[in-house]
C-alpha positions as CSV (number, residue, x, y, z in Angstrom):
1,M,0.4,0.2,0.3
2,P,1.2,3.4,-0.6
3,N,2.2,5.6,2.0
4,A,-0.5,7.9,2.9
5,K,0.0,11.5,2.6
6,P,1.4,12.9,5.7
7,A,-1.3,15.9,7.1
8,T,-1.0,19.3,6.8
9,T,-1.2,22.3,8.7
10,H,-4.5,24.4,8.0
11,A,-3.8,28.0,7.8
12,I,-6.8,29.7,9.7
13,N,-6.5,33.0,7.0
14,D,-8.4,35.4,10.1
15,P,-6.9,38.0,11.7
16,L,-9.4,38.2,14.6
17,V,-9.0,34.3,15.3
18,E,-5.4,34.4,14.6
19,W,-5.0,37.3,17.1
20,F,-7.3,35.2,20.1
21,I,-5.2,32.1,19.5
22,A,-1.8,34.6,20.0
23,V,-3.2,35.8,23.2
24,L,-4.1,32.1,25.0
25,D,-0.5,30.6,23.3
26,P,1.3,31.4,26.7
27,I,-1.9,29.3,28.8
28,K,-2.5,26.6,26.0
29,G,-0.9,24.2,28.4
30,N,-3.0,25.5,31.4
31,F,-6.0,23.6,30.9
32,I,-8.6,25.0,33.5
33,K,-7.3,28.7,33.2
34,L,-7.7,28.4,29.1
35,V,-11.7,26.7,29.5
36,T,-11.9,29.8,32.2
37,I,-10.6,32.8,29.6
38,C,-13.1,31.0,26.8
39,S,-16.1,31.0,29.0
40,V,-15.8,34.2,30.6
41,T,-15.2,35.3,26.5
42,I,-18.1,33.7,25.2
43,L,-20.5,34.8,28.1
44,L,-19.3,38.6,26.9
45,L,-19.9,38.1,23.9
46,A,-23.3,36.9,24.5
47,L,-24.1,39.8,26.6
48,A,-22.6,42.4,24.0
49,R,-24.9,40.6,21.7
50,G,-27.9,40.6,24.5
51,L,-27.4,44.6,24.7
52,L,-27.0,45.3,21.3
53,M,-30.7,43.5,20.6
54,F,-31.8,45.3,23.0
55,L,-31.0,48.8,22.2
56,M,-32.0,47.7,18.3
57,R,-35.1,46.3,19.8
58,Q,-35.7,50.2,21.8
59,T,-34.5,52.1,18.6
60,I,-36.5,50.2,16.1
61,I,-40.0,49.1,18.1
62,V,-40.0,52.6,19.6
63,M,-39.8,53.9,16.6
64,S,-42.6,51.6,15.2
65,R,-45.1,53.0,18.0
66,H,-44.5,56.5,17.5
67,I,-45.2,55.9,13.5
68,E,-48.5,54.2,14.7
69,Y,-49.2,57.2,16.8
70,D,-48.6,59.9,13.7
71,Q,-49.9,57.5,11.2
72,K,-53.1,56.8,12.9
73,N,-53.3,61.2,14.0
74,E,-53.1,61.5,10.3
75,V,-56.1,59.1,9.2
76,F,-58.2,61.0,12.2
77,A,-57.3,64.6,11.1
78,H,-58.0,63.5,7.7
79,Y,-61.4,61.8,8.4
80,Q,-62.2,65.3,9.7
81,L,-61.9,67.2,6.4
82,L,-63.8,65.1,4.4
83,D,-66.9,66.3,3.6
84,T,-70.5,64.5,4.5
85,N,-71.1,62.5,1.1
86,F,-67.9,60.8,2.0
87,Y,-69.7,59.9,5.4
88,K,-72.6,58.5,3.2
89,T,-70.7,56.3,0.8
90,H,-68.6,54.3,3.5
91,S,-69.6,52.3,6.6
92,T,-68.5,53.4,9.8
93,G,-67.0,50.3,10.5
94,D,-65.0,49.7,7.6
95,M,-63.3,53.6,8.9
96,M,-62.8,52.0,12.4
97,N,-60.9,49.3,10.6
98,R,-58.7,51.2,8.8
99,I,-57.5,53.1,11.8
100,T,-57.0,50.4,13.6
101,E,-56.3,47.0,12.2
102,D,-54.6,48.4,8.8
103,V,-52.5,50.7,11.2
104,S,-51.6,48.0,13.6
105,R,-50.1,45.7,10.9
106,V,-48.3,48.8,8.8
107,R,-46.4,49.1,12.6
108,S,-45.8,45.5,12.3
109,Y,-43.9,46.0,9.6
110,T,-42.4,49.4,10.5
111,G,-41.2,47.5,13.9
112,P,-40.6,44.0,13.6
113,A,-40.6,43.5,10.1
114,I,-37.9,46.2,9.7
115,M,-35.8,44.7,13.0
116,Y,-35.6,41.1,11.9
117,L,-35.0,42.1,8.5
118,I,-32.1,43.6,9.4
119,N,-31.4,41.0,11.4
120,L,-31.6,38.2,9.2
121,L,-29.7,39.8,6.6
122,S,-26.7,40.8,8.9
123,L,-26.2,36.9,9.8
124,I,-27.3,35.7,6.2
125,A,-24.3,38.0,5.3
126,F,-22.0,36.9,7.9
127,C,-22.1,33.1,7.5
128,V,-22.3,33.9,3.4
129,I,-19.1,35.6,3.6
130,N,-17.4,33.6,5.6
131,M,-18.4,30.2,3.8
132,V,-17.0,31.7,0.2
133,R,-13.8,32.9,2.1
134,K,-13.5,29.3,3.4
135,D,-14.2,27.4,0.2
136,P,-16.3,29.0,-2.8
137,L,-17.2,25.7,-4.3
138,L,-18.5,24.0,-1.6
139,T,-20.7,27.3,-0.7
140,L,-22.3,27.3,-4.4
141,Y,-23.4,23.7,-4.3
142,V,-24.4,24.7,-0.6
143,L,-26.3,27.6,-2.2
144,A,-27.9,26.0,-4.9
145,P,-31.5,25.4,-3.4
146,L,-32.2,28.7,-3.2
147,P,-33.3,30.0,-6.1
148,I,-36.2,27.4,-5.6
149,L,-36.6,28.8,-2.0
150,A,-36.7,32.5,-3.9
151,A,-39.5,31.3,-6.3
152,T,-41.4,29.8,-3.5
153,I,-41.4,33.0,-1.9
154,Y,-42.0,35.4,-4.8
155,I,-45.1,33.2,-5.4
156,V,-46.5,32.8,-1.7
157,N,-46.2,36.6,-1.5
158,Q,-48.0,37.3,-4.7
159,I,-51.5,35.2,-3.1
160,I,-51.0,36.0,0.3
161,Y,-50.9,40.1,-1.3
162,K,-54.2,39.6,-2.4
163,K,-55.7,37.0,0.3
164,S,-54.8,39.8,3.1
165,E,-56.5,42.7,0.9
166,K,-59.6,40.3,0.9
167,I,-59.5,40.0,4.9
168,Q,-59.0,43.6,5.7
169,S,-62.4,44.0,3.7
170,L,-64.3,40.9,5.2
171,L,-62.9,42.7,8.6
172,S,-64.1,45.7,7.8
173,D,-68.0,44.1,7.1
174,L,-67.5,42.3,10.2
175,T,-66.8,45.2,12.3
176,T,-69.8,47.3,10.4
177,N,-72.0,44.7,11.6
178,A,-71.2,44.5,15.1
179,Q,-71.2,48.1,15.5
180,E,-74.4,48.5,13.5
181,S,-75.7,45.9,16.0
182,Y,-74.8,47.6,18.9
183,S,-75.8,51.1,17.8
184,G,-79.3,49.4,17.2
185,I,-79.8,46.7,20.2
186,R,-82.9,48.4,21.7
187,V,-84.4,48.2,18.1
188,I,-83.2,44.4,17.6
189,K,-85.0,44.2,21.0
190,S,-88.2,45.2,21.0
191,F,-88.6,43.5,17.2
192,V,-87.0,40.4,18.6
193,Q,-84.6,40.0,15.8
194,E,-81.6,38.8,17.9
195,K,-81.3,35.5,16.2
196,A,-81.8,37.4,12.2
197,M,-78.8,39.4,13.5
198,F,-76.7,36.7,14.7
199,G,-77.4,34.9,11.3
200,F,-76.1,38.3,9.8
201,F,-73.1,38.1,12.1
202,E,-72.4,34.3,11.7
203,K,-72.2,34.6,7.7
204,N,-70.0,37.6,7.8
205,S,-67.6,35.7,10.8
206,V,-67.7,32.6,8.4
207,D,-66.6,34.7,5.6
208,Y,-63.6,35.8,7.5
209,K,-63.1,32.7,9.0
210,N,-62.8,30.7,5.9
211,N,-60.5,33.3,4.4
212,A,-58.3,33.9,7.0
213,I,-58.2,30.2,7.1
214,G,-57.2,30.3,3.7
215,L,-54.3,32.8,4.3
216,A,-52.6,30.8,7.1
217,K,-52.8,27.5,4.7
218,V,-50.6,29.7,2.2
219,E,-48.4,30.9,5.0
220,S,-48.1,27.1,6.2
221,I,-46.0,26.5,2.7
222,Y,-43.1,29.0,4.0
223,F,-42.0,26.8,6.9
224,P,-41.5,23.4,5.4
225,S,-40.0,24.9,2.3
226,M,-37.4,26.7,4.5
227,A,-36.8,23.4,6.3
228,L,-36.5,21.5,3.2
229,M,-34.1,24.0,1.8
230,I,-32.0,23.9,5.1
231,G,-32.1,19.9,4.8
232,L,-30.7,20.0,1.7
233,S,-28.2,22.4,1.9
234,T,-26.8,20.4,5.1
235,L,-27.0,16.9,3.1
236,I,-25.0,18.8,0.2
237,T,-23.0,20.4,2.5
238,I,-21.8,16.6,4.2
239,L,-21.6,14.7,0.9
240,I,-19.3,16.9,-1.2
241,G,-17.3,17.9,1.9
242,G,-16.8,14.0,2.8
243,V,-15.8,13.5,-0.6
244,Q,-13.6,16.2,-0.4
245,A,-12.8,14.9,3.2
246,L,-11.5,11.7,1.2
247,H,-8.9,13.3,-0.4
248,D,-7.8,16.1,1.7
249,T,-8.2,15.7,5.8
250,T,-7.6,19.4,6.4
251,K,-11.2,19.9,4.8
252,V,-12.9,18.2,7.6
253,G,-12.8,21.2,9.9
254,V,-14.1,23.5,6.5
255,I,-16.9,21.0,6.8
256,V,-17.9,21.2,10.6
257,E,-17.7,24.8,10.0
258,F,-20.3,24.5,7.1
259,V,-22.2,22.5,9.1
260,I,-22.5,25.3,11.9
261,Y,-23.1,27.8,9.3
262,I,-26.2,26.4,7.7
263,N,-27.7,25.9,11.4
264,M,-27.1,29.4,12.0
265,L,-29.0,30.1,9.0
266,Q,-31.6,28.0,10.1
267,F,-34.0,30.6,12.0
268,P,-33.1,33.4,9.7
269,V,-33.8,31.7,6.6
270,S,-37.2,30.4,8.1
271,A,-37.7,33.7,9.9
272,I,-37.6,35.2,6.0
273,G,-41.1,33.5,5.3
274,W,-42.6,35.2,8.1
275,V,-40.9,38.5,7.8
276,A,-42.4,38.6,4.0
277,S,-45.8,37.3,5.3
278,M,-45.9,40.7,7.4
279,I,-44.6,42.6,4.5
280,Q,-47.2,41.9,2.5
281,R,-50.0,42.1,5.0
282,A,-48.7,45.6,5.5
283,S,-48.3,46.6,1.6
284,A,-52.1,45.7,1.2
285,S,-53.1,47.6,4.8
286,Q,-51.0,50.7,3.6
287,K,-53.1,50.5,0.2
288,R,-56.3,50.5,2.1
289,L,-55.4,53.4,4.0
290,N,-53.5,55.2,0.9
291,E,-57.2,55.2,-0.8
292,F,-58.8,57.1,2.0
293,L,-55.2,59.2,2.7
294,Q,-55.4,60.2,-1.5
295,T,-59.2,60.9,-1.1
296,E,-59.6,64.6,-1.2
297,P,-62.9,66.5,0.1
298,S,-65.3,67.7,-2.5
299,I,-65.6,70.8,-0.8
300,A,-62.7,72.7,-0.7
301,D,-61.8,75.0,1.5
302,K,-60.1,78.1,-0.1
303,G,-61.6,81.2,1.7
304,K,-60.9,83.3,4.1
305,A,-61.4,83.7,7.5
306,I,-63.6,86.9,7.5
307,E,-64.2,87.9,11.3
308,H,-68.0,88.3,11.2
309,V,-70.5,86.5,8.9
310,K,-73.4,88.8,8.8
311,G,-75.9,90.3,6.2
312,D,-78.5,89.5,4.2
313,I,-78.6,85.4,3.0
314,V,-79.4,85.0,-0.4
315,F,-80.5,82.3,-2.5
316,K,-80.2,82.3,-6.4
317,D,-81.6,79.9,-8.7
318,V,-79.8,77.1,-6.5
319,D,-80.3,73.6,-7.9
320,F,-78.5,70.7,-5.6
321,I,-78.7,67.0,-6.9
322,Y,-76.9,64.5,-3.8
323,P,-74.5,62.8,-5.6
324,H,-74.3,59.8,-3.5
325,T,-78.8,58.9,-4.1
326,G,-79.0,61.5,-7.6
327,I,-82.2,62.8,-5.6
328,H,-82.7,66.1,-7.1
329,A,-83.3,68.0,-3.7
330,I,-83.6,71.4,-4.8
331,K,-85.1,72.9,-8.0
332,K,-84.4,76.8,-9.3
333,F,-84.3,77.9,-5.4
334,S,-84.4,81.6,-5.1
335,L,-85.3,83.4,-1.7
336,T,-83.7,86.1,-0.1
337,I,-83.4,86.2,4.1
338,K,-83.2,89.7,5.2
339,T,-80.3,90.5,8.4
340,G,-82.6,90.0,11.6
341,E,-85.1,88.6,9.9
342,K,-87.3,85.3,11.2
343,V,-87.8,82.7,8.2
344,L,-90.1,79.4,8.8
345,I,-89.4,77.3,5.8
346,L,-92.5,74.3,6.0
347,G,-92.8,71.2,3.7
348,K,-93.6,67.9,4.1
349,T,-90.5,65.1,4.5
350,G,-88.5,64.8,1.3
351,S,-89.7,67.9,0.2
352,G,-86.1,69.5,0.5
353,K,-86.0,71.8,3.9
354,S,-82.9,69.9,5.6
355,T,-81.0,70.5,2.3
356,I,-80.9,74.3,2.9
357,A,-79.7,74.0,6.0
358,Q,-77.1,71.9,4.5
359,L,-76.3,73.7,1.4
360,L,-76.3,77.1,3.9
361,L,-73.3,75.8,6.1
362,R,-71.1,74.2,3.3
363,F,-72.1,70.7,3.9
364,Y,-72.9,70.2,0.5
365,D,-72.1,72.5,-2.6
366,A,-74.7,73.8,-5.0
367,Q,-74.1,72.4,-8.7
368,K,-75.7,75.7,-9.7
369,G,-76.7,79.0,-8.3
370,D,-75.0,81.1,-5.8
371,I,-75.8,81.7,-2.3
372,T,-74.2,84.8,-0.5
373,I,-74.1,86.4,3.0
374,G,-73.7,90.0,3.3
375,K,-73.0,89.6,-0.7
376,V,-69.6,87.4,-0.5
377,P,-70.0,84.3,-1.6
378,L,-70.1,80.8,0.7
379,Q,-67.2,80.2,-0.9
380,S,-64.9,83.2,-0.2
381,Y,-65.9,82.5,3.8
382,S,-63.4,79.7,4.9
383,I,-65.6,76.5,5.9
384,K,-64.3,76.8,9.6
385,N,-65.8,80.6,10.1
386,L,-68.4,80.0,8.5
387,R,-69.5,77.0,10.8
388,E,-68.2,78.5,13.5
389,Q,-70.6,81.8,13.2
390,I,-73.6,79.9,12.2
391,S,-75.6,78.3,15.0
392,Y,-77.0,75.2,13.3
393,V,-79.7,72.7,15.9
394,P,-79.8,69.3,13.7
395,Q,-83.4,67.4,13.4
396,D,-80.7,64.2,13.8
397,V,-80.0,64.5,17.9
398,F,-76.0,63.3,18.4
399,L,-74.7,63.3,22.2
400,F,-71.2,62.5,22.8
401,S,-70.3,60.2,25.8
402,D,-69.6,62.9,27.7
403,T,-70.8,65.2,30.7
404,V,-74.0,67.1,30.1
405,A,-72.0,70.2,30.9
406,N,-69.9,68.9,28.3
407,N,-72.2,68.4,25.7
408,I,-74.2,71.7,26.2
409,S,-70.6,73.9,26.0
410,F,-69.2,71.6,23.1
411,G,-69.5,74.5,20.6
412,L,-67.6,76.8,22.3
413,E,-63.8,77.1,21.6
414,A,-62.5,77.9,25.7
415,A,-62.0,74.6,27.4
416,N,-63.5,75.7,30.9
417,H,-67.2,77.2,30.6
418,P,-68.8,79.5,33.4
419,Q,-71.6,77.2,35.2
420,E,-73.8,80.4,34.6
421,I,-73.7,80.2,30.4
422,I,-74.3,76.6,30.6
423,S,-77.3,76.7,32.7
424,K,-78.6,79.6,30.9
425,A,-78.9,78.0,27.4
426,A,-80.1,74.9,29.8
427,R,-83.1,77.2,31.2
428,Q,-83.7,78.7,27.3
429,A,-83.9,74.9,26.4
430,S,-86.8,74.4,29.1
431,V,-84.5,71.3,30.1
432,E,-82.4,72.6,33.5
433,N,-85.0,71.1,35.8
434,E,-84.5,67.6,34.7
435,I,-80.9,68.0,35.0
436,M,-80.9,69.6,38.1
437,Q,-82.9,66.0,39.2
438,F,-80.0,63.7,37.6
439,A,-77.5,62.5,40.9
440,E,-74.8,64.5,40.0
441,G,-76.3,67.8,38.1
442,Y,-74.7,68.9,35.1
443,E,-71.9,66.2,35.6
444,T,-73.8,63.4,34.9
445,M,-72.4,60.9,32.4
446,V,-75.2,60.7,29.3
447,G,-73.8,57.6,28.3
448,E,-72.6,56.8,24.4
449,R,-74.8,58.8,21.8
450,G,-77.0,60.1,24.8
451,V,-78.5,56.6,25.6
452,T,-79.7,57.2,29.3
453,L,-81.9,60.3,28.1
454,S,-85.6,60.4,26.6
455,G,-85.5,61.4,23.2
456,G,-86.7,64.8,24.6
457,Q,-84.3,65.1,26.5
458,K,-81.7,64.9,24.1
459,Q,-83.3,67.2,21.8
460,R,-83.8,69.8,24.1
461,L,-79.8,69.8,25.3
462,S,-79.4,69.9,21.4
463,I,-81.2,73.0,21.5
464,A,-78.8,73.9,24.4
465,R,-76.0,73.6,22.8
466,G,-77.2,75.3,20.1
467,L,-78.4,78.6,21.9
468,I,-75.3,78.8,23.7
469,K,-73.4,80.2,21.1
470,Q,-74.1,84.1,20.2
471,P,-73.7,83.9,16.3
472,E,-75.7,86.5,13.8
473,I,-77.4,83.4,11.8
474,V,-79.1,80.7,13.8
475,V,-80.4,77.6,12.0
476,F,-83.4,75.3,13.6
477,D,-84.0,71.9,11.5
478,D,-87.0,70.0,13.0
479,C,-85.5,70.4,16.3
480,L,-88.5,70.0,18.6
481,S,-90.5,67.1,17.1
482,A,-89.8,64.7,20.5
483,V,-91.4,67.4,23.0
484,D,-94.6,67.9,24.5
485,T,-96.9,70.9,23.4
486,A,-95.9,72.4,26.7
487,T,-92.4,72.3,26.6
488,E,-92.3,73.4,23.0
489,N,-94.3,76.6,24.3
490,T,-91.9,77.3,26.5
491,I,-88.8,76.6,24.6
492,I,-90.7,78.6,21.8
493,S,-91.3,81.8,24.0
494,N,-87.2,81.6,25.1
495,L,-86.1,81.6,21.7
496,Y,-88.5,84.6,20.9
497,Q,-86.1,86.3,22.8
498,Y,-83.1,85.2,22.4
499,L,-83.9,85.1,18.7
500,E,-84.4,89.2,18.8
501,D,-81.7,90.6,17.3
502,K,-80.9,87.2,15.3
503,T,-81.4,86.0,11.6
504,A,-83.8,82.8,12.2
505,I,-84.1,80.1,10.1
506,I,-86.8,77.6,11.4
507,I,-86.8,74.7,9.5
508,T,-89.7,72.5,10.6
509,H,-93.4,70.3,9.0
510,R,-95.5,72.5,11.3
511,I,-96.4,75.9,12.2
512,F,-95.3,77.1,15.6
513,T,-97.9,79.9,16.4
514,L,-96.0,81.3,19.0
515,L,-93.3,83.2,16.9
516,H,-94.1,85.9,14.0
517,F,-92.1,85.3,11.2
518,D,-91.3,87.6,8.5
519,N,-91.4,85.0,5.5
520,I,-92.9,82.0,5.4
521,V,-91.7,79.5,3.1
522,V,-93.4,77.0,1.5
523,L,-91.6,73.8,-0.2
524,E,-93.0,71.1,-2.4
525,D,-90.6,68.8,-4.3
526,G,-87.6,70.8,-4.0
527,K,-89.9,74.5,-5.0
528,I,-91.3,76.9,-3.8
529,T,-95.1,76.9,-3.9
530,E,-96.1,79.5,-1.5
531,Q,-94.1,82.5,0.4
532,G,-95.4,85.4,2.3
533,T,-96.4,86.4,6.0
534,H,-99.0,84.9,7.9
535,N,-102.2,86.3,6.9
536,E,-100.9,86.9,3.4
537,L,-100.6,82.6,3.3
538,M,-103.7,82.6,5.1
539,M,-105.8,84.2,2.1
540,K,-104.5,82.5,-0.4
541,N,-105.7,79.4,1.2
542,G,-103.3,76.9,-0.3
543,Y,-101.4,74.4,2.1
544,Y,-100.4,77.0,5.0
545,A,-103.9,77.6,5.7
546,E,-105.1,74.1,5.3
547,L,-102.1,73.1,7.6
548,Y,-102.6,75.7,10.1
549,K,-106.7,74.7,10.6
550,M,-105.9,71.3,11.2
551,Q,-103.2,72.3,14.4
552,T,-105.6,74.8,15.5
553,V,-108.5,72.2,15.6
554,Q,-106.6,69.9,16.7
555,A,-105.1,71.9,19.9
556,H,-108.6,72.6,20.7
557,T,-109.5,69.0,20.8
558,E,-106.4,68.1,23.4
């Protein structure tokens, strides 16, 4: 047999390792001391790694929380800029889902995903560079399965992106369904529709569950794929490295080193799928957020802040069609309301009465015609300034989950308001006596949407909120429908004094006999059918006269 080839010393070619070996060389005969120094070195390196990891988490995760904070504020601020039509065409549940769930998913990308991505890329780069330095050919064989892995990740990511969009949309539907059920729980219970509503919720929930499970199944492809690639790489290393070691015994150390590197790569490569999935989900969520953030309000605010909004209000040939329904609400409407006049706008449901108030406050802009205040077009006023100086009491009462006092003073800018101002508004709205009967008076919490109050109490609190302001123009939109006749008469008597020096527009479907109106306008199908003073309209013997006689007879019989 030929003589075996003598073993040769393998050069390390690593300055740091060679330096460390040189430092340990004087004590290589002292086993205990050598092990102690190596153990302490490993411990110190582990502590340094932990400290750096802690600092990285503190930097990136905290940064992601700041990004989440800023993004939620940005979305909320943009929501408040959007016009009324936007809110009539988008559900509350969808908007809530975008500002919570979608923002949270984007935060997962800007925080954990980036952190793990940096960690993965650093570790992969470290291992691959050292593998190439040790044996470029063996490295090439070991990394051969990576193109298959890259193709798998690309294909699966495309599926995840589409499924993530679908899931977020279904989650919005589920949130909307739940929100409507909670808000309308009294209606649901009174009509005994709990089972039907549960059926709707269950259907949405099943759709969401099935799609979420489908996404989980797709994501589950990642980890077996990663494990397969790691196994193949390990197998290739041992197979090819073993063949090399048979011809050159110095390769044994390289093979061991490669196996260590492959094991080090196991977590980074496995986590690539998780990070990629997180990035795809965040991408889908950011796209949904951008849909709203890039939505421009149709009511452009390009006007100037004018100190006082006052003067004659003029509607000239105004036409308006609701964009979300196509209903032609106002047709060639012309009306002049002089400063200080009290005008009653009367009509049946759907005649266009409330639309006039919404156009005056620029919740919508008319498609045709002009609206001016003091000969200044509405578009020339800043929206904020215009609405601040018009006191508006809508027919749809909305109270916040806050104290009675804060609900009444909601429209005032200052944070703290004198109690006397709040009490005066409550007295004018004929609701103070009932407030004082509450356990905590003005500090009583009214509950979500005023759920703890009766319909009449909520309506009168809404009136008090409008009365506490002292603007030049006031608009009351059918705001006494939920109060009894005696309370209505008391409120109207108080209004008579309050409105003395103000321009007032009273929108209603009934006649207030205790108030003197300078002009009474009768609307039908968006057009003015009658106009004049009380006496003039009674002489015409039209709709107004008929309604007045009917109310008078009804009042006498009660």
